[in-house]
N, C-alpha and C positions, 0 to 999 in steps of 0.2 A: 504494500500500500504506500502510495506517495504521501508526502507531507509538504505543505507549502507555508511559506512565511509571507505575511503581508508586508507592504512597504514599511509600515510603522514598526513591525517586528524586526525587520532588517536594520532599521534605524536604531532601535533599541539595542540590538546585538552589536552594532558598530560603536555605540556609546559605551557599552560594557567593555568591549575590546580596548578602546582608547583609554578608559579609566584604569583598567587592569594593567595594561602595558606601562602607563605612566607611573602607577603606584607600586606595582610589584614586578614588573618586567615581562618580557616576551615569553620566557619559559613558563611562567605562571599562567599567562594567557592561554598558552597551548593546552595546559592541563585543564584549565577551567572550560575551555571550548570543547574539549573531548567529553567532559561531563555533560555539557549542554547537548551535544550531539547524541549521547546516550539517552538523554531525556527525550529528545525528538524521536528517537527510535522506539522508545517505550510507548510514546503516544501513537506512533504509526502501528505498532503491534496491538495496541488496545485503545482505540479511540473512544471507547465508552468508559475508560478508567479514570483515575484521578478524582479530584474533589469537584463536586457540583458547584458551579458559580452562576447558575441561571438567574440569581437576583441581580447580577450585573448586566447580563444580556442572555436572551433565550438560547439554551443549548450550550452555553459556555461552561468549560471545565478547566481545571488547572492541575499541574504537577509542580512540585518545588524541587529545584536543584540548588543546594546550599542556600545562598541568600537571595536567589531570584525565583520568581514565580512565572512559569511558562503557561500562558492561557492558550486554550485551543477549543475548537468546535468543528463538527462536521458542517460543511457548507454546501448547499445544493448547487450553487454556481460553480463549485469546484468538483463536480461529479460526486458529491457526498463524501469527498476525501477530507481528512482533518486539515484545518488551516490554523496557523498560529498567528493571532492578531497582535499580541503583545508579549514582551518579556520584560518584567519590571522587578525592581528591588522590593523585597518584602516590606519595607517601611513606607512604600508609596501609599497614597490615599486611593486605594483601588476602586471604591465606588465612584470616585470623581473622574476616572479615566474614560476615554473613548476607546472602544474596542474594534468595531467593525466599520468605522467611517470611511476607510480607504479601500475597501474591497471592491473590485470591479466585477461586473456580471459575467 
């Protein structure tokens, strides 16, 4: 099963990368990125798993990797494949975030 990242999720991932490289170095980024990829693979293998976050958006779910929450949902416009709309730090105000505003049909 494929998994897709929205533009906003790719932007989130780039911000995580930049912060990690600047703060802890490239090697730590590679370790952290591998863990995120494993989380993406877990979502792909079980798109109905994780924590229900439908209070934020219908069908939204999440898995946590260390300090980041990876949000995902099956999206009809993506052939019912899981889409990751956001990857955010656990301390973010999650109810205030926009999740699916940038998905194209």
